[in-house]
C-alpha positions in Angstrom: 0.0 0.0 0.0 1.1 3.6 -0.5 0.2 6.9 1.2 -2.1 9.2 -0.7 -0.7 12.7 -1.5 -3.2 14.6 0.7 -1.9 13.0 3.9 -0.3 15.3 6.6 0.9 15.3 10.2 0.6 18.1 12.8 2.8 18.0 15.8 1.9 19.9 19.0 4.3 21.0 21.8 2.3 22.1 24.9 4.0 24.4 27.3 3.0 26.5 30.3 3.9 30.0 31.6 2.9 32.3 34.4 -0.7 33.3 33.7 -0.2 36.8 35.2 2.2 37.5 32.3 -0.3 36.7 29.6 -0.7 40.3 28.4 3.1 40.7 28.3 3.6 37.5 26.3 1.0 38.6 23.8 2.6 42.0 23.4 6.0 40.3 22.9 4.6 38.1 20.0 3.0 41.1 18.4 6.1 43.2 18.3 8.6 40.4 17.4 10.4 41.5 14.2 13.2 40.0 12.1 15.7 42.8 11.9 18.3 41.3 9.6 17.2 43.2 6.6 15.1 46.1 5.4 12.3 46.5 6.1 12.0 44.4 9.3 9.6 41.5 8.9 7.0 40.6 11.5 7.8 37.1 12.7 4.2 36.2 13.7 1.0 37.1 11.9 -2.3 37.1 13.8 -5.0 34.7 12.6 -8.3 33.5 13.9 -9.2 30.1 15.2 -11.4 28.1 12.8 -15.0 29.1 13.5 -17.1 26.9 11.2 -19.6 24.7 13.1 -18.5 26.0 16.5 -21.2 26.7 19.1 -21.6 30.4 19.7 -20.1 30.6 23.2 -17.1 28.5 22.1 -16.6 30.8 19.1 -16.8 33.9 21.3 -14.2 32.3 23.7 -11.7 31.7 20.8 -12.6 34.7 18.6 -14.3 37.3 20.9 -16.4 40.1 19.4 -15.0 43.6 19.2 -14.6 45.3 22.6 -14.1 42.0 24.5 -10.7 41.2 25.8 -9.5 37.9 24.2 -8.6 35.0 26.4 -6.8 33.2 23.6 -4.6 34.2 20.7 -3.5 32.4 17.6 -0.6 33.4 15.3 1.1 31.8 12.3 4.8 32.2 11.4 4.9 34.7 8.5 5.7 33.1 5.2 8.7 35.3 4.6 10.3 34.2 7.9 9.4 30.6 7.3 10.8 30.3 3.8 13.6 32.9 3.7 17.2 32.0 4.5 17.1 35.1 6.8 14.6 33.2 8.9 14.2 29.5 9.1 14.7 28.6 5.4 12.1 25.8 5.5 11.1 26.1 1.9 10.3 23.2 -0.3 13.4 21.0 -0.9 15.4 23.1 1.5 15.2 20.8 4.6 15.5 17.1 5.1 14.8 15.0 8.2 17.4 12.5 9.1 16.3 9.6 11.3 18.8 7.2 12.8 16.2 4.4 12.3 16.6 0.8 11.3 16.7 -0.6 7.9 13.3 -2.4 7.4 12.4 -5.7 5.7 9.9 -5.7 2.9 6.7 -3.9 3.5 4.0 -6.0 5.3 6.6 -8.4 6.7 8.1 -8.6 10.2 11.6 -9.7 10.6 14.9 -8.9 12.3 16.1 -5.3 11.9 19.6 -4.4 10.5 21.4 -1.2 11.3 21.0 1.6 8.8 19.7 5.1 8.4 18.3 7.2 5.7 17.0 10.7 5.0 13.3 11.5 4.8 12.3 14.6 2.9 10.3 16.9 5.2 8.1 19.7 4.2 7.0 22.2 6.9 3.9 24.0 5.7 3.6 26.4 8.6 4.3 26.9 12.3 1.5 28.2 14.5 1.6 29.6 18.1 -1.4 29.6 20.4 -1.5 31.3 23.8 -4.3 31.0 26.4 -4.9 33.3 29.3 -4.8 30.5 31.8 -1.1 30.2 31.2 -1.0 27.6 28.5 0.7 27.7 25.1 1.1 25.4 22.1 3.7 25.5 19.3 2.2 23.7 16.3 4.2 22.3 13.4 2.1 21.5 10.3 4.1 19.1 8.2 4.0 16.5 5.4 6.5 14.0 4.1 7.8 14.1 0.6 7.4 10.3 0.3 4.4 8.1 -0.4 5.9 5.0 1.2 4.0 3.8 4.2 7.2 2.7 6.0 8.6 6.2 5.7 5.5 7.7 7.3 5.6 5.2 10.2 9.2 6.2 10.8 8.4 9.8 10.5 5.5 9.7 13.0 7.6 7.7 15.4 10.7 9.9 15.2 9.8 13.5 14.6 7.8 13.8 17.9 11.1 13.5 19.8 12.5 17.0 19.8 15.7 16.6 21.7 17.5 13.4 20.7 20.7 14.5 18.9 22.2 11.7 16.8 18.9 9.8 16.8 16.3 12.3 15.4 18.2 15.1 13.6 17.2 17.8 11.3 19.5 18.1 8.3 19.2 21.6 6.8 20.4 22.3 3.3 19.8 24.9 0.5 20.6 25.1 -3.1 23.7 27.2 -3.8 24.0 26.6 -7.5 22.9 24.4 -10.3 22.8 20.8 -9.0 24.6 22.0 -5.9 23.3 21.7 -2.3 25.2 23.1 0.7 24.7 22.8 4.5 22.6 25.6 5.9 21.6 26.4 9.5 18.6 28.7 10.1 19.5 32.0 11.8 16.3 31.9 13.9 17.2 28.5 15.4 19.0 28.2 18.7 22.8 27.5 18.4 23.8 23.9 17.6 27.2 22.2 18.1 26.9 20.9 14.6 25.5 24.0 12.9 28.4 24.0 10.4 27.1 20.7 9.1 23.6 22.1 9.0 22.5 19.6 11.6 20.3 20.2 14.6 17.2 19.0 16.4 13.6 20.2 16.6 14.3 21.7 20.0 16.7 24.2 18.4 13.7 25.5 16.4 11.5 25.6 19.5 14.0 27.3 21.6 14.9 29.8 18.9 11.3 30.8 18.3 10.1 30.9 21.9 13.3 32.3 23.3 13.0 35.4 21.1 9.9 36.5 23.0 11.7 36.9 26.3 15.5 36.5 26.0 17.3 35.1 29.0 13.9 34.8 30.8 13.1 31.1 30.7 9.5 32.1 30.6 8.1 28.8 29.2 8.2 25.2 30.4 7.1 21.9 28.8 3.9 20.3 30.1 3.8 16.9 28.3 6.5 14.3 28.5 9.8 16.3 28.4 11.2 16.4 24.9 8.2 15.0 23.2 5.4 16.4 21.0 1.9 15.0 20.3 1.1 14.1 16.7 -2.2 14.5 15.0 -2.1 12.9 11.6 -4.4 12.2 8.6 -3.2 9.2 6.6 -5.0 7.9 3.6 -3.7 4.6 2.1 -4.3 3.5 -1.4 -4.0 0.1 -3.1 -4.8 -1.8 0.0 -5.2 -5.5 -0.5 -8.8 -6.5 -0.7 -10.2 -8.4 2.3 -9.3 -12.1 2.0 -5.9 -11.7 0.4 -4.1 -10.3 3.4 -6.7 -10.0 6.1 -4.2 -8.9 8.7 -2.6 -6.0 6.7 -5.2 -3.3 7.6 -5.5 -4.2 11.4 -1.8 -4.4 11.8 -1.3 -1.0 10.2 -3.9 0.5 12.5 -2.1 -1.2 15.4 1.3 0.3 14.3 -0.2 3.8 14.0 -1.9 3.5 17.3 1.3 2.6 19.1 3.5 4.9 16.9 5.8 1.9 16.1 8.6 2.2 13.5 8.2 0.3 10.3 9.6 -3.2 10.5 9.4 -3.2 14.3 8.5 -6.8 15.4 4.8 -7.0 16.4 3.2 -9.4 18.8 -0.4 -8.0 19.0 -3.1 -9.8 20.8 -6.4 -10.6 19.1 -8.1 -7.8 21.0 -5.4 -5.3 19.7 -6.4 -6.2 16.1 -10.1 -5.8 16.6 -11.7 -3.1 14.3 -13.9 -2.1 17.3 -11.0 -1.5 19.6 -11.7 1.2 22.2 -9.0 3.4 20.8 -10.7 3.4 17.4 -13.7 5.6 16.5 -15.4 4.5 13.3 -16.1 7.2 10.8 -17.0 5.3 7.6 -16.3 2.0 5.8 -12.6 1.2 6.4 -12.0 4.6 8.1 -11.4 5.4 11.7 -10.2 8.0 14.1 -7.3 6.6 16.2 -7.2 8.2 19.7 -4.5 7.6 22.3 -2.8 9.5 25.1 0.3 10.0 22.9 -1.7 11.5 20.0 -3.7 10.1 17.1 -5.5 11.1 14.0 -7.5 9.8 11.0 -6.8 6.7 9.0 -8.6 5.8 5.8 -8.0 2.8 3.5 -8.8 3.1 -0.2 -11.0 6.3 0.2 -13.2 7.2 -2.8 -11.6 9.4 -5.4 -14.0 12.3 -5.0 -13.7 16.0 -4.2 -15.0 15.4 -0.7 -12.2 12.9 0.2 -9.4 14.7 -1.7 -10.3 18.2 -0.7 -13.2 18.8 1.7 -12.4 16.1 4.2 -8.7 17.0 4.2 -9.6 20.6 5.0 -12.0 19.5 7.8 -9.3 17.4 9.3 -6.7 20.2 9.2 -9.1 22.8 10.7 -12.2 21.5 12.6 -11.0 18.1 13.7 -7.6 19.4 14.7 -9.2 22.1 16.7 -11.2 19.5 18.6 -8.0 17.7 19.4 -6.3 20.9 20.5 -9.2 22.0 22.7 -9.4 18.6 24.5 -5.6 18.6 24.8 -5.8 22.2 26.2 -8.3 21.0 28.9 -6.0 18.1 29.9 -2.8 20.2 30.0 -4.5 23.0 32.0 -5.8 20.6 34.6 -2.4 18.8 34.8 -0.8 22.2 35.4 -3.3 23.2 38.0 -2.8 19.9 39.8 1.0 20.4 39.7 0.5 23.9 41.2 -1.6 22.4 44.0 1.3 20.1 45.0 4.0 22.8 44.6 2.1 25.4 46.6 1.1 23.1 49.4 4.7 22.6 50.3 5.1 26.3 51.4 5.0 26.8 55.1 4.1 30.5 55.2 0.5 30.4 56.2 -0.7 33.8 54.9 1.2 33.3 51.6 -0.3 29.8 51.2 -3.8 31.1 51.6 -3.2 33.8 49.0 -1.7 31.4 46.5 -4.6 28.9 47.0 -7.1 31.7 46.6 -5.4 32.6 43.3 -5.4 28.9 42.3 -9.1 28.6 43.1 -9.8 31.7 41.0 -7.8 30.2 38.1 -9.9 27.0 38.3 -13.1 29.0 38.4 -12.0 30.9 35.3 -11.2 27.7 33.5 -14.5 26.2 34.5 -16.4 29.3 33.2 -14.5 29.8 30.0 -12.7 26.7 29.0 -14.4 23.6 30.3 -16.6 22.7 27.4 -18.5 19.4 27.1 -19.7 20.3 23.6 -17.8 22.4 21.0 -19.6 21.7 17.7 -23.1 20.8 16.8 -22.4 18.2 14.1 -22.7 14.7 15.3 -19.4 13.4 14.0 -17.5 16.4 15.4 -19.2 16.0 18.8 -18.5 12.3 19.0 -14.9 12.9 18.1 -14.5 15.7 20.8 -16.1 13.6 23.5 -13.9 10.7 22.5 -10.8 12.9 22.9 -12.0 14.0 26.3 -12.5 10.4 27.3 -9.0 9.4 26.1 -7.4 12.4 27.8 -9.4 11.7 31.0 -10.6 15.3 31.2 -13.6 14.7 33.4 -11.8 12.6 36.1 -8.9 15.1 36.0 -11.4 18.0 36.5 -13.1 16.3 39.4 -9.7 15.5 41.0 -8.4 19.1 40.7 -11.7 20.6 41.7 -11.8 18.5 44.9 -8.1 19.2 45.6 -8.4 22.9 45.3 -11.8 23.1 47.1 -10.9 20.9 50.0 -7.4 22.3 50.6 -8.7 25.9 50.2 -11.5 25.1 52.6 -9.1 23.6 55.1 -6.9 26.7 54.9 -9.9 29.0 55.4 -11.0 26.8 58.4 -7.5 27.1 59.9 -7.6 30.8 59.4 -11.1 31.0 61.1 -9.8 28.8 64.0 -6.8 31.1 64.4 -9.0 34.2 64.4 -11.2 32.6 67.0 -8.2 31.7 69.2 -6.9 35.3 68.8 -10.3 36.6 69.8 -10.5 34.4 72.9 -7.0 35.5 73.9 -8.0 39.1 73.4 -11.1 38.7 75.4 -9.1 37.0 78.2 -6.6 39.8 78.2 -9.4 42.4 78.3 -11.1 40.6 81.2 -7.9 40.4 83.2 -7.3 44.1 82.5 -10.8 45.0 83.7 -10.3 43.0 86.9 -7.1 44.7 87.7 -8.7 48.1 87.0 -11.5 47.0 89.4 -9.1 46.0 92.0 -7.3 49.3 91.9 -10.6 51.2 91.9 -12.0 49.3 94.8 -8.8 49.4 96.9 -8.4 53.1 96.3 -12.0 54.1 96.1 -13.5 52.5 99.3 -10.8 53.9 101.6 -11.2 57.3 100.0 -14.9 57.2 100.7 -14.4 56.0 104.3 -11.8 58.8 105.0 -14.0 61.4 103.4 -17.0 60.3 105.6 -14.8 60.4 108.7 -13.5 63.8 107.9 -17.0 65.0 107.6 -18.1 63.9 111.0 -14.6 65.0 112.4 -15.1 63.0 115.6 -13.2 59.9 114.8 -9.9 59.0 116.4 -6.9 58.1 114.2 -7.1 54.4 115.3 -10.8 54.2 114.3 -9.9 55.9 111.0 -7.1 53.3 110.2 -9.4 50.4 111.2 -12.1 51.9 108.8 -9.7 52.1 106.0 -8.5 48.5 106.5 -12.1 47.3 106.7 -13.0 49.1 103.5 -10.0 47.5 101.7 -10.9 44.0 103.1 -14.5 44.6 101.9 -13.3 45.6 98.4 -11.1 42.5 98.2 -14.0 40.3 99.3 -16.2 41.8 96.6 -13.6 41.2 93.9 -13.2 37.5 95.1 -17.0 37.0 94.9 -17.1 38.6 91.5 -14.4 36.2 90.1 -16.1 33.2 91.6 -19.4 34.2 90.0 -17.7 34.8 86.6 -15.9 31.5 86.7 -19.2 29.7 87.4 -20.9 31.4 84.5 -18.1 30.3 82.1 -18.4 26.7 83.3 -22.1 26.8 82.6 -21.6 28.2 79.1 -19.0 25.5 78.3 
């Protein structure tokens, strides 16, 4: 079998950043210019998210009406920067992908692998950048392979998703410098490479070069998925597939390889359940056509599709736009919840109680914002689109993750507020005890000074009392005051015991 020309692969690198810097990041993308020439070129061009078939509230979330502050932005790398040698130089026939893979046996056969390597011609159609206000970003490589061999596509999907494996998955850049002459070339916008003179680097050099320009020496972004790995979304249409009965295992085994992202020629030992056409990881679309959905990525697979305008044009456009958007939104929900869960763990380790309460309050507000603006259960009205979106949510375990993060944030925030309330109550009781003790001492002073003063004043009025009688009167008044204070404290203590 061979791969039909309309096939493509999109690779997504999720990353996170501090949500409070969202406006600053957007401004940095908007003002990014390539200065190595006149006039300077804008590196990124604003574009809108696909809106066809979107529900109204989802469309307003992605592409808000005028006057509403956007919570998500989408840009595409300008064509000049993408194609020009002043930028990335990723024009047609200007870049090749070198995979240190294994030499395969004949197609459709499994056998021992022998060492070998070979170049695969790579075409990068465009590079997109999406930023969301909750602190999530996605760098998106839209690619296709200049080969119609099924084995090459399997190796490509297996290898290109690893962005930082020098010597195993390398990008080999080259450009035409004359008639029938090709020379090594290293893109000026890519991060420095030890083998730049050979025109050799890895995908991470492109990633670091593009994202690093937005905030040099800042380290403002961080990977969310498995470090050094992207998630592929592909659309592969195979032609000249053997009719059922001749090689009944060819089609199921190809689906199995794609689902596992295995290299071509890699020895397979699938179980009978793995080869079932109704496998849980497969979502039927039409006869001999499925969506393949896994935690590592997935896409659309068709065997011998009809040669009509719908399959060669319309369906390809739907896969590139609407169906990829469904994949991206479900992935966005998963990555956002994973990031929030990570922040719960990281912030809980802080011992500063006031700071901990403030951070969990911010975390709770972030979760509420995501719930109100980004936690969709339906994105499109069409049945196939809705089934696909719900399937991606199920594979990415969005609902269990949401419940887990919601319970974590709610319970821990509630416990912190309970601790704060208990502390306030304790401080109040301590303050009341202090006030009561202060009042008692003031009463003691008033009684001990007041009663003798009254007694002396009375004796001075009658002026017939001897000094001894006066002294005895004063002492008696002080004793009476002390007795009254003692009785008052006994009565107050009894009342406190009754209230407890």
